[in-house]
PyMOL Python script that loads the backbone (N, CA, C, O; Angstrom):
from pymol import cmd

cmd.read_pdbstr("""\
ATOM      1  N   MET A   1       0.829  -1.198   0.000  1.00  0.00           N
ATOM      2  CA  MET A   1       0.000   0.000   0.000  1.00  0.00           C
ATOM      3  C   MET A   1       0.873   1.261   0.000  1.00  0.00           C
ATOM      4  O   MET A   1       0.585   2.225  -0.709  1.00  0.00           O
ATOM      5  N   THR A   2       1.928   1.241   0.795  1.00  0.00           N
ATOM      6  CA  THR A   2       2.809   2.404   0.863  1.00  0.00           C
ATOM      7  C   THR A   2       3.494   2.643  -0.478  1.00  0.00           C
ATOM      8  O   THR A   2       3.641   3.788  -0.905  1.00  0.00           O
ATOM      9  N   LYS A   3       3.919   1.557  -1.153  1.00  0.00           N
ATOM     10  CA  LYS A   3       4.543   1.704  -2.466  1.00  0.00           C
ATOM     11  C   LYS A   3       3.563   2.305  -3.470  1.00  0.00           C
ATOM     12  O   LYS A   3       3.925   3.164  -4.274  1.00  0.00           O
ATOM     13  N   THR A   4       2.339   1.847  -3.412  1.00  0.00           N
ATOM     14  CA  THR A   4       1.316   2.365  -4.322  1.00  0.00           C
ATOM     15  C   THR A   4       1.088   3.845  -4.078  1.00  0.00           C
ATOM     16  O   THR A   4       1.003   4.629  -5.023  1.00  0.00           O
ATOM     17  N   PHE A   5       0.990   4.226  -2.819  1.00  0.00           N
ATOM     18  CA  PHE A   5       0.785   5.632  -2.479  1.00  0.00           C
ATOM     19  C   PHE A   5       1.972   6.472  -2.938  1.00  0.00           C
ATOM     20  O   PHE A   5       1.789   7.549  -3.505  1.00  0.00           O
ATOM     21  N   ALA A   6       3.179   5.988  -2.696  1.00  0.00           N
ATOM     22  CA  ALA A   6       4.378   6.730  -3.083  1.00  0.00           C
ATOM     23  C   ALA A   6       4.454   6.890  -4.596  1.00  0.00           C
ATOM     24  O   ALA A   6       4.813   7.956  -5.094  1.00  0.00           O
ATOM     25  N   THR A   7       4.118   5.836  -5.321  1.00  0.00           N
ATOM     26  CA  THR A   7       4.130   5.906  -6.781  1.00  0.00           C
ATOM     27  C   THR A   7       3.092   6.905  -7.282  1.00  0.00           C
ATOM     28  O   THR A   7       3.377   7.720  -8.160  1.00  0.00           O
ATOM     29  N   ALA A   8       1.898   6.839  -6.725  1.00  0.00           N
ATOM     30  CA  ALA A   8       0.833   7.764  -7.128  1.00  0.00           C
ATOM     31  C   ALA A   8       1.225   9.205  -6.822  1.00  0.00           C
ATOM     32  O   ALA A   8       0.992  10.098  -7.637  1.00  0.00           O
ATOM     33  N   ALA A   9       1.809   9.434  -5.670  1.00  0.00           N
ATOM     34  CA  ALA A   9       2.230  10.785  -5.294  1.00  0.00           C
ATOM     35  C   ALA A   9       3.303  11.301  -6.247  1.00  0.00           C
ATOM     36  O   ALA A   9       3.285  12.470  -6.633  1.00  0.00           O
ATOM     37  N   ALA A  10       4.236  10.430  -6.626  1.00  0.00           N
ATOM     38  CA  ALA A  10       5.293  10.834  -7.547  1.00  0.00           C
ATOM     39  C   ALA A  10       4.721  11.193  -8.912  1.00  0.00           C
ATOM     40  O   ALA A  10       5.117  12.191  -9.513  1.00  0.00           O
ATOM     41  N   ILE A  11       3.791  10.379  -9.398  1.00  0.00           N
ATOM     42  CA  ILE A  11       3.175  10.646 -10.697  1.00  0.00           C
ATOM     43  C   ILE A  11       2.415  11.963 -10.665  1.00  0.00           C
ATOM     44  O   ILE A  11       2.537  12.772 -11.585  1.00  0.00           O
ATOM     45  N   LEU A  12       1.642  12.182  -9.626  1.00  0.00           N
ATOM     46  CA  LEU A  12       0.894  13.430  -9.509  1.00  0.00           C
ATOM     47  C   LEU A  12       1.827  14.627  -9.409  1.00  0.00           C
ATOM     48  O   LEU A  12       1.545  15.688  -9.965  1.00  0.00           O
ATOM     49  N   GLY A  13       2.929  14.459  -8.705  1.00  0.00           N
ATOM     50  CA  GLY A  13       3.900  15.541  -8.578  1.00  0.00           C
ATOM     51  C   GLY A  13       4.506  15.917  -9.910  1.00  0.00           C
ATOM     52  O   GLY A  13       4.653  17.100 -10.215  1.00  0.00           O
ATOM     53  N   PHE A  14       4.863  14.912 -10.716  1.00  0.00           N
ATOM     54  CA  PHE A  14       5.422  15.190 -12.035  1.00  0.00           C
ATOM     55  C   PHE A  14       4.383  15.811 -12.955  1.00  0.00           C
ATOM     56  O   PHE A  14       4.711  16.681 -13.762  1.00  0.00           O
ATOM     57  N   ALA A  15       3.156  15.383 -12.845  1.00  0.00           N
ATOM     58  CA  ALA A  15       2.092  15.928 -13.691  1.00  0.00           C
ATOM     59  C   ALA A  15       1.801  17.381 -13.336  1.00  0.00           C
ATOM     60  O   ALA A  15       1.446  18.170 -14.212  1.00  0.00           O
ATOM     61  N   ALA A  16       1.942  17.740 -12.081  1.00  0.00           N
ATOM     62  CA  ALA A  16       1.640  19.101 -11.642  1.00  0.00           C
ATOM     63  C   ALA A  16       2.759  20.081 -11.959  1.00  0.00           C
ATOM     64  O   ALA A  16       2.511  21.284 -12.034  1.00  0.00           O
ATOM     65  N   ALA A  17       3.973  19.604 -12.145  1.00  0.00           N
ATOM     66  CA  ALA A  17       5.112  20.492 -12.358  1.00  0.00           C
ATOM     67  C   ALA A  17       4.926  21.444 -13.531  1.00  0.00           C
ATOM     68  O   ALA A  17       5.179  22.638 -13.370  1.00  0.00           O
ATOM     69  N   PRO A  18       4.491  20.974 -14.721  1.00  0.00           N
ATOM     70  CA  PRO A  18       4.294  21.931 -15.814  1.00  0.00           C
ATOM     71  C   PRO A  18       3.233  22.975 -15.500  1.00  0.00           C
ATOM     72  O   PRO A  18       3.385  24.138 -15.874  1.00  0.00           O
ATOM     73  N   ALA A  19       2.181  22.587 -14.832  1.00  0.00           N
ATOM     74  CA  ALA A  19       1.128  23.543 -14.482  1.00  0.00           C
ATOM     75  C   ALA A  19       1.665  24.604 -13.541  1.00  0.00           C
ATOM     76  O   ALA A  19       1.339  25.783 -13.680  1.00  0.00           O
ATOM     77  N   LEU A  20       2.481  24.198 -12.590  1.00  0.00           N
ATOM     78  CA  LEU A  20       3.064  25.166 -11.665  1.00  0.00           C
ATOM     79  C   LEU A  20       3.997  26.116 -12.396  1.00  0.00           C
ATOM     80  O   LEU A  20       4.043  27.308 -12.090  1.00  0.00           O
ATOM     81  N   ALA A  21       4.736  25.592 -13.357  1.00  0.00           N
ATOM     82  CA  ALA A  21       5.666  26.431 -14.107  1.00  0.00           C
ATOM     83  C   ALA A  21       4.927  27.494 -14.901  1.00  0.00           C
ATOM     84  O   ALA A  21       5.436  28.598 -15.090  1.00  0.00           O
ATOM     85  N   GLU A  22       3.724  27.164 -15.368  1.00  0.00           N
ATOM     86  CA  GLU A  22       2.957  28.101 -16.168  1.00  0.00           C
ATOM     87  C   GLU A  22       2.277  29.181 -15.340  1.00  0.00           C
ATOM     88  O   GLU A  22       1.807  30.171 -15.902  1.00  0.00           O
ATOM     89  N   THR A  23       2.212  29.023 -14.038  1.00  0.00           N
ATOM     90  CA  THR A  23       1.504  29.996 -13.212  1.00  0.00           C
ATOM     91  C   THR A  23       2.462  30.880 -12.431  1.00  0.00           C
ATOM     92  O   THR A  23       2.121  31.368 -11.353  1.00  0.00           O
ATOM     93  N   MET A  24       3.636  31.084 -12.959  1.00  0.00           N
ATOM     94  CA  MET A  24       4.627  31.898 -12.278  1.00  0.00           C
ATOM     95  C   MET A  24       4.367  33.394 -12.467  1.00  0.00           C
ATOM     96  O   MET A  24       5.095  34.217 -11.911  1.00  0.00           O
ATOM     97  N   VAL A  25       3.360  33.752 -13.228  1.00  0.00           N
ATOM     98  CA  VAL A  25       3.028  35.154 -13.465  1.00  0.00           C
ATOM     99  C   VAL A  25       2.155  35.640 -12.323  1.00  0.00           C
ATOM    100  O   VAL A  25       1.166  34.999 -11.967  1.00  0.00           O
ATOM    101  N   GLU A  26       2.527  36.776 -11.753  1.00  0.00           N
ATOM    102  CA  GLU A  26       1.741  37.347 -10.657  1.00  0.00           C
ATOM    103  C   GLU A  26       0.801  38.419 -11.199  1.00  0.00           C
ATOM    104  O   GLU A  26       1.225  39.355 -11.876  1.00  0.00           O
ATOM    105  N   ASP A  27      -0.466  38.263 -10.890  1.00  0.00           N
ATOM    106  CA  ASP A  27      -1.488  39.247 -11.270  1.00  0.00           C
ATOM    107  C   ASP A  27      -1.480  40.335 -10.197  1.00  0.00           C
ATOM    108  O   ASP A  27      -2.284  40.309  -9.266  1.00  0.00           O
ATOM    109  N   THR A  28      -0.561  41.288 -10.340  1.00  0.00           N
ATOM    110  CA  THR A  28      -0.312  42.259  -9.268  1.00  0.00           C
ATOM    111  C   THR A  28      -1.490  43.173  -8.976  1.00  0.00           C
ATOM    112  O   THR A  28      -1.650  43.633  -7.846  1.00  0.00           O
ATOM    113  N   ASP A  29      -2.322  43.443  -9.984  1.00  0.00           N
ATOM    114  CA  ASP A  29      -3.482  44.301  -9.731  1.00  0.00           C
ATOM    115  C   ASP A  29      -4.762  43.500  -9.473  1.00  0.00           C
ATOM    116  O   ASP A  29      -5.838  44.075  -9.310  1.00  0.00           O
ATOM    117  N   ALA A  30      -4.638  42.184  -9.439  1.00  0.00           N
ATOM    118  CA  ALA A  30      -5.740  41.266  -9.100  1.00  0.00           C
ATOM    119  C   ALA A  30      -6.996  41.486  -9.946  1.00  0.00           C
ATOM    120  O   ALA A  30      -8.118  41.381  -9.451  1.00  0.00           O
ATOM    121  N   ASN A  31      -6.789  41.792 -11.232  1.00  0.00           N
ATOM    122  CA  ASN A  31      -7.951  41.988 -12.101  1.00  0.00           C
ATOM    123  C   ASN A  31      -8.324  40.738 -12.896  1.00  0.00           C
ATOM    124  O   ASN A  31      -9.275  40.753 -13.677  1.00  0.00           O
ATOM    125  N   GLY A  32      -7.571  39.658 -12.693  1.00  0.00           N
ATOM    126  CA  GLY A  32      -7.891  38.393 -13.346  1.00  0.00           C
ATOM    127  C   GLY A  32      -7.258  38.198 -14.707  1.00  0.00           C
ATOM    128  O   GLY A  32      -7.446  37.157 -15.336  1.00  0.00           O
ATOM    129  N   THR A  33      -6.505  39.193 -15.171  1.00  0.00           N
ATOM    130  CA  THR A  33      -5.779  39.088 -16.435  1.00  0.00           C
ATOM    131  C   THR A  33      -4.369  39.627 -16.230  1.00  0.00           C
ATOM    132  O   THR A  33      -4.043  40.175 -15.178  1.00  0.00           O
ATOM    133  N   TYR A  34      -3.534  39.458 -17.265  1.00  0.00           N
ATOM    134  CA  TYR A  34      -2.143  39.883 -17.165  1.00  0.00           C
ATOM    135  C   TYR A  34      -1.848  41.014 -18.142  1.00  0.00           C
ATOM    136  O   TYR A  34      -2.181  40.939 -19.324  1.00  0.00           O
ATOM    137  N   SER A  35      -1.222  42.051 -17.629  1.00  0.00           N
ATOM    138  CA  SER A  35      -0.776  43.162 -18.469  1.00  0.00           C
ATOM    139  C   SER A  35       0.601  42.827 -19.038  1.00  0.00           C
ATOM    140  O   SER A  35       1.232  41.852 -18.630  1.00  0.00           O
ATOM    141  N   MET A  36       1.048  43.629 -19.964  1.00  0.00           N
ATOM    142  CA  MET A  36       2.390  43.477 -20.521  1.00  0.00           C
ATOM    143  C   MET A  36       3.423  43.526 -19.400  1.00  0.00           C
ATOM    144  O   MET A  36       4.345  42.711 -19.362  1.00  0.00           O
ATOM    145  N   GLU A  37       3.267  44.483 -18.489  1.00  0.00           N
ATOM    146  CA  GLU A  37       4.223  44.646 -17.390  1.00  0.00           C
ATOM    147  C   GLU A  37       4.266  43.398 -16.502  1.00  0.00           C
ATOM    148  O   GLU A  37       5.343  42.973 -16.083  1.00  0.00           O
ATOM    149  N   GLU A  38       3.114  42.819 -16.218  1.00  0.00           N
ATOM    150  CA  GLU A  38       3.063  41.617 -15.380  1.00  0.00           C
ATOM    151  C   GLU A  38       3.717  40.433 -16.090  1.00  0.00           C
ATOM    152  O   GLU A  38       4.429  39.651 -15.460  1.00  0.00           O
ATOM    153  N   LEU A  39       3.485  40.298 -17.383  1.00  0.00           N
ATOM    154  CA  LEU A  39       4.052  39.170 -18.121  1.00  0.00           C
ATOM    155  C   LEU A  39       5.555  39.294 -18.314  1.00  0.00           C
ATOM    156  O   LEU A  39       6.267  38.290 -18.281  1.00  0.00           O
ATOM    157  N   VAL A  40       6.046  40.509 -18.514  1.00  0.00           N
ATOM    158  CA  VAL A  40       7.487  40.699 -18.715  1.00  0.00           C
ATOM    159  C   VAL A  40       8.279  40.264 -17.484  1.00  0.00           C
ATOM    160  O   VAL A  40       9.433  39.851 -17.604  1.00  0.00           O
ATOM    161  N   THR A  41       7.678  40.352 -16.324  1.00  0.00           N
ATOM    162  CA  THR A  41       8.355  39.899 -15.106  1.00  0.00           C
ATOM    163  C   THR A  41       8.670  38.409 -15.189  1.00  0.00           C
ATOM    164  O   THR A  41       9.757  37.984 -14.795  1.00  0.00           O
ATOM    165  N   ALA A  42       7.739  37.619 -15.694  1.00  0.00           N
ATOM    166  CA  ALA A  42       7.933  36.170 -15.804  1.00  0.00           C
ATOM    167  C   ALA A  42       8.604  35.776 -17.118  1.00  0.00           C
ATOM    168  O   ALA A  42       9.307  34.768 -17.183  1.00  0.00           O
ATOM    169  N   TYR A  43       8.386  36.565 -18.153  1.00  0.00           N
ATOM    170  CA  TYR A  43       8.921  36.281 -19.486  1.00  0.00           C
ATOM    171  C   TYR A  43       9.690  37.503 -19.986  1.00  0.00           C
ATOM    172  O   TYR A  43       9.162  38.280 -20.782  1.00  0.00           O
ATOM    173  N   PRO A  44      10.938  37.682 -19.527  1.00  0.00           N
ATOM    174  CA  PRO A  44      11.699  38.901 -19.836  1.00  0.00           C
ATOM    175  C   PRO A  44      11.896  39.168 -21.325  1.00  0.00           C
ATOM    176  O   PRO A  44      12.067  40.320 -21.723  1.00  0.00           O
ATOM    177  N   GLY A  45      11.876  38.143 -22.140  1.00  0.00           N
ATOM    178  CA  GLY A  45      12.072  38.324 -23.576  1.00  0.00           C
ATOM    179  C   GLY A  45      10.803  38.652 -24.339  1.00  0.00           C
ATOM    180  O   GLY A  45      10.832  38.777 -25.563  1.00  0.00           O
ATOM    181  N   LEU A  46       9.693  38.792 -23.637  1.00  0.00           N
ATOM    182  CA  LEU A  46       8.411  39.063 -24.288  1.00  0.00           C
ATOM    183  C   LEU A  46       8.439  40.425 -24.973  1.00  0.00           C
ATOM    184  O   LEU A  46       8.798  41.434 -24.365  1.00  0.00           O
ATOM    185  N   THR A  47       8.059  40.436 -26.229  1.00  0.00           N
ATOM    186  CA  THR A  47       7.996  41.694 -26.976  1.00  0.00           C
ATOM    187  C   THR A  47       6.548  42.162 -27.080  1.00  0.00           C
ATOM    188  O   THR A  47       5.612  41.395 -26.857  1.00  0.00           O
ATOM    189  N   GLU A  48       6.389  43.427 -27.421  1.00  0.00           N
ATOM    190  CA  GLU A  48       5.043  43.971 -27.599  1.00  0.00           C
ATOM    191  C   GLU A  48       4.312  43.249 -28.733  1.00  0.00           C
ATOM    192  O   GLU A  48       3.104  43.025 -28.659  1.00  0.00           O
ATOM    193  N   GLU A  49       5.055  42.889 -29.781  1.00  0.00           N
ATOM    194  CA  GLU A  49       4.450  42.182 -30.909  1.00  0.00           C
ATOM    195  C   GLU A  49       3.877  40.834 -30.473  1.00  0.00           C
ATOM    196  O   GLU A  49       2.767  40.474 -30.867  1.00  0.00           O
ATOM    197  N   VAL A  50       4.627  40.093 -29.664  1.00  0.00           N
ATOM    198  CA  VAL A  50       4.144  38.793 -29.180  1.00  0.00           C
ATOM    199  C   VAL A  50       2.980  38.995 -28.220  1.00  0.00           C
ATOM    200  O   VAL A  50       2.013  38.234 -28.258  1.00  0.00           O
ATOM    201  N   PHE A  51       3.056  40.004 -27.364  1.00  0.00           N
ATOM    202  CA  PHE A  51       1.947  40.290 -26.452  1.00  0.00           C
ATOM    203  C   PHE A  51       0.660  40.524 -27.242  1.00  0.00           C
ATOM    204  O   PHE A  51      -0.391  39.985 -26.895  1.00  0.00           O
ATOM    205  N   ILE A  52       0.740  41.315 -28.288  1.00  0.00           N
ATOM    206  CA  ILE A  52      -0.437  41.592 -29.123  1.00  0.00           C
ATOM    207  C   ILE A  52      -0.943  40.304 -29.770  1.00  0.00           C
ATOM    208  O   ILE A  52      -2.150  40.091 -29.883  1.00  0.00           O
ATOM    209  N   GLU A  53      -0.012  39.450 -30.192  1.00  0.00           N
ATOM    210  CA  GLU A  53      -0.399  38.178 -30.822  1.00  0.00           C
ATOM    211  C   GLU A  53      -1.112  37.240 -29.850  1.00  0.00           C
ATOM    212  O   GLU A  53      -2.067  36.563 -30.228  1.00  0.00           O
ATOM    213  N   ILE A  54      -0.651  37.200 -28.598  1.00  0.00           N
ATOM    214  CA  ILE A  54      -1.285  36.276 -27.649  1.00  0.00           C
ATOM    215  C   ILE A  54      -2.564  36.845 -27.046  1.00  0.00           C
ATOM    216  O   ILE A  54      -3.364  36.100 -26.479  1.00  0.00           O
ATOM    217  N   ASP A  55      -2.765  38.151 -27.162  1.00  0.00           N
ATOM    218  CA  ASP A  55      -4.014  38.782 -26.712  1.00  0.00           C
ATOM    219  C   ASP A  55      -5.052  38.605 -27.821  1.00  0.00           C
ATOM    220  O   ASP A  55      -5.385  39.555 -28.530  1.00  0.00           O
ATOM    221  N   THR A  56      -5.553  37.389 -27.960  1.00  0.00           N
ATOM    222  CA  THR A  56      -6.394  37.032 -29.109  1.00  0.00           C
ATOM    223  C   THR A  56      -7.742  37.736 -29.132  1.00  0.00           C
ATOM    224  O   THR A  56      -8.354  37.853 -30.194  1.00  0.00           O
ATOM    225  N   ASP A  57      -8.218  38.208 -27.985  1.00  0.00           N
ATOM    226  CA  ASP A  57      -9.507  38.917 -27.981  1.00  0.00           C
ATOM    227  C   ASP A  57      -9.338  40.439 -28.027  1.00  0.00           C
ATOM    228  O   ASP A  57     -10.307  41.186 -27.897  1.00  0.00           O
ATOM    229  N   ASP A  58      -8.099  40.882 -28.213  1.00  0.00           N
ATOM    230  CA  ASP A  58      -7.790  42.320 -28.331  1.00  0.00           C
ATOM    231  C   ASP A  58      -8.300  43.151 -27.156  1.00  0.00           C
ATOM    232  O   ASP A  58      -8.743  44.286 -27.334  1.00  0.00           O
ATOM    233  N   SER A  59      -8.234  42.577 -25.957  1.00  0.00           N
ATOM    234  CA  SER A  59      -8.711  43.285 -24.766  1.00  0.00           C
ATOM    235  C   SER A  59      -7.661  44.218 -24.167  1.00  0.00           C
ATOM    236  O   SER A  59      -7.983  45.083 -23.352  1.00  0.00           O
ATOM    237  N   GLY A  60      -6.406  44.039 -24.576  1.00  0.00           N
ATOM    238  CA  GLY A  60      -5.330  44.826 -23.989  1.00  0.00           C
ATOM    239  C   GLY A  60      -4.667  44.133 -22.821  1.00  0.00           C
ATOM    240  O   GLY A  60      -3.653  44.607 -22.309  1.00  0.00           O
ATOM    241  N   ASP A  61      -5.226  43.018 -22.395  1.00  0.00           N
ATOM    242  CA  ASP A  61      -4.654  42.165 -21.350  1.00  0.00           C
ATOM    243  C   ASP A  61      -4.713  40.726 -21.831  1.00  0.00           C
ATOM    244  O   ASP A  61      -5.423  40.409 -22.786  1.00  0.00           O
ATOM    245  N   VAL A  62      -3.962  39.853 -21.163  1.00  0.00           N
ATOM    246  CA  VAL A  62      -3.921  38.438 -21.526  1.00  0.00           C
ATOM    247  C   VAL A  62      -4.588  37.628 -20.428  1.00  0.00           C
ATOM    248  O   VAL A  62      -4.225  37.734 -19.256  1.00  0.00           O
ATOM    249  N   SER A  63      -5.560  36.825 -20.813  1.00  0.00           N
ATOM    250  CA  SER A  63      -6.249  35.963 -19.849  1.00  0.00           C
ATOM    251  C   SER A  63      -5.406  34.721 -19.573  1.00  0.00           C
ATOM    252  O   SER A  63      -4.437  34.447 -20.280  1.00  0.00           O
ATOM    253  N   GLU A  64      -5.783  33.982 -18.547  1.00  0.00           N
ATOM    254  CA  GLU A  64      -5.095  32.727 -18.224  1.00  0.00           C
ATOM    255  C   GLU A  64      -5.174  31.765 -19.412  1.00  0.00           C
ATOM    256  O   GLU A  64      -4.191  31.097 -19.731  1.00  0.00           O
ATOM    257  N   ASP A  65      -6.333  31.690 -20.067  1.00  0.00           N
ATOM    258  CA  ASP A  65      -6.492  30.807 -21.229  1.00  0.00           C
ATOM    259  C   ASP A  65      -5.596  31.240 -22.384  1.00  0.00           C
ATOM    260  O   ASP A  65      -4.987  30.400 -23.048  1.00  0.00           O
ATOM    261  N   GLU A  66      -5.512  32.538 -22.625  1.00  0.00           N
ATOM    262  CA  GLU A  66      -4.642  33.040 -23.692  1.00  0.00           C
ATOM    263  C   GLU A  66      -3.181  32.742 -23.375  1.00  0.00           C
ATOM    264  O   GLU A  66      -2.419  32.366 -24.265  1.00  0.00           O
ATOM    265  N   LEU A  67      -2.786  32.906 -22.114  1.00  0.00           N
ATOM    266  CA  LEU A  67      -1.410  32.626 -21.721  1.00  0.00           C
ATOM    267  C   LEU A  67      -1.102  31.144 -21.857  1.00  0.00           C
ATOM    268  O   LEU A  67      -0.041  30.775 -22.360  1.00  0.00           O
ATOM    269  N   THR A  68      -2.014  30.296 -21.416  1.00  0.00           N
ATOM    270  CA  THR A  68      -1.810  28.849 -21.529  1.00  0.00           C
ATOM    271  C   THR A  68      -1.648  28.447 -22.990  1.00  0.00           C
ATOM    272  O   THR A  68      -0.768  27.653 -23.321  1.00  0.00           O
ATOM    273  N   ALA A  69      -2.485  28.987 -23.859  1.00  0.00           N
ATOM    274  CA  ALA A  69      -2.384  28.690 -25.291  1.00  0.00           C
ATOM    275  C   ALA A  69      -1.043  29.157 -25.849  1.00  0.00           C
ATOM    276  O   ALA A  69      -0.423  28.454 -26.647  1.00  0.00           O
ATOM    277  N   ALA A  70      -0.596  30.333 -25.435  1.00  0.00           N
ATOM    278  CA  ALA A  70       0.682  30.871 -25.913  1.00  0.00           C
ATOM    279  C   ALA A  70       1.849  30.006 -25.455  1.00  0.00           C
ATOM    280  O   ALA A  70       2.784  29.768 -26.220  1.00  0.00           O
ATOM    281  N   VAL A  71       1.800  29.538 -24.217  1.00  0.00           N
ATOM    282  CA  VAL A  71       2.849  28.653 -23.699  1.00  0.00           C
ATOM    283  C   VAL A  71       2.823  27.339 -24.469  1.00  0.00           C
ATOM    284  O   VAL A  71       3.869  26.840 -24.885  1.00  0.00           O
ATOM    285  N   ASP A  72       1.626  26.772 -24.661  1.00  0.00           N
ATOM    286  CA  ASP A  72       1.491  25.510 -25.392  1.00  0.00           C
ATOM    287  C   ASP A  72       2.010  25.625 -26.821  1.00  0.00           C
ATOM    288  O   ASP A  72       2.585  24.676 -27.353  1.00  0.00           O
ATOM    289  N   GLU A  73       1.810  26.779 -27.440  1.00  0.00           N
ATOM    290  CA  GLU A  73       2.255  27.012 -28.815  1.00  0.00           C
ATOM    291  C   GLU A  73       3.722  27.424 -28.892  1.00  0.00           C
ATOM    292  O   GLU A  73       4.275  27.543 -29.985  1.00  0.00           O
ATOM    293  N   GLY A  74       4.355  27.642 -27.739  1.00  0.00           N
ATOM    294  CA  GLY A  74       5.754  28.037 -27.712  1.00  0.00           C
ATOM    295  C   GLY A  74       5.989  29.504 -28.015  1.00  0.00           C
ATOM    296  O   GLY A  74       7.115  29.906 -28.309  1.00  0.00           O
ATOM    297  N   LEU A  75       4.930  30.311 -27.944  1.00  0.00           N
ATOM    298  CA  LEU A  75       5.084  31.744 -28.210  1.00  0.00           C
ATOM    299  C   LEU A  75       5.802  32.462 -27.077  1.00  0.00           C
ATOM    300  O   LEU A  75       6.478  33.465 -27.306  1.00  0.00           O
ATOM    301  N   VAL A  76       5.661  31.958 -25.863  1.00  0.00           N
ATOM    302  CA  VAL A  76       6.371  32.526 -24.716  1.00  0.00           C
ATOM    303  C   VAL A  76       7.080  31.406 -23.978  1.00  0.00           C
ATOM    304  O   VAL A  76       6.541  30.312 -23.806  1.00  0.00           O
ATOM    305  N   THR A  77       8.287  31.698 -23.550  1.00  0.00           N
ATOM    306  CA  THR A  77       9.058  30.757 -22.740  1.00  0.00           C
ATOM    307  C   THR A  77       9.719  31.531 -21.622  1.00  0.00           C
ATOM    308  O   THR A  77      10.022  32.716 -21.763  1.00  0.00           O
ATOM    309  N   SER A  78       9.939  30.862 -20.528  1.00  0.00           N
ATOM    310  CA  SER A  78      10.523  31.551 -19.374  1.00  0.00           C
ATOM    311  C   SER A  78      12.029  31.681 -19.487  1.00  0.00           C
ATOM    312  O   SER A  78      12.645  32.395 -18.696  1.00  0.00           O
ATOM    313  N   GLY A  79      12.623  31.018 -20.438  1.00  0.00           N
ATOM    314  CA  GLY A  79      14.068  31.023 -20.547  1.00  0.00           C
ATOM    315  C   GLY A  79      14.645  32.030 -21.447  1.00  0.00           C
ATOM    316  O   GLY A  79      15.866  32.099 -21.594  1.00  0.00           O
TER     317      GLY A  79
END
""", "prot")
cmd.dss("prot")
cmd.show_as("cartoon", "prot")
cmd.util.cbc("prot")
cmd.orient("prot")
């Protein structure tokens, strides 16, 4: 039973790691979206052109869904 629990915990831990990596952006104004300034903190190489591209609804901010899609597509990387 202990081995099973340890294995399950390890699998869940590895599965959660990418999700945790994607949530390193702090929503400093707590409005539920990310501004260019907030994203540049986590993604220093982010350009205005890429920000505009990932803001698919043209709201001027990036939602969690837009950011997740951009990360999945490789448009933004933390490195």
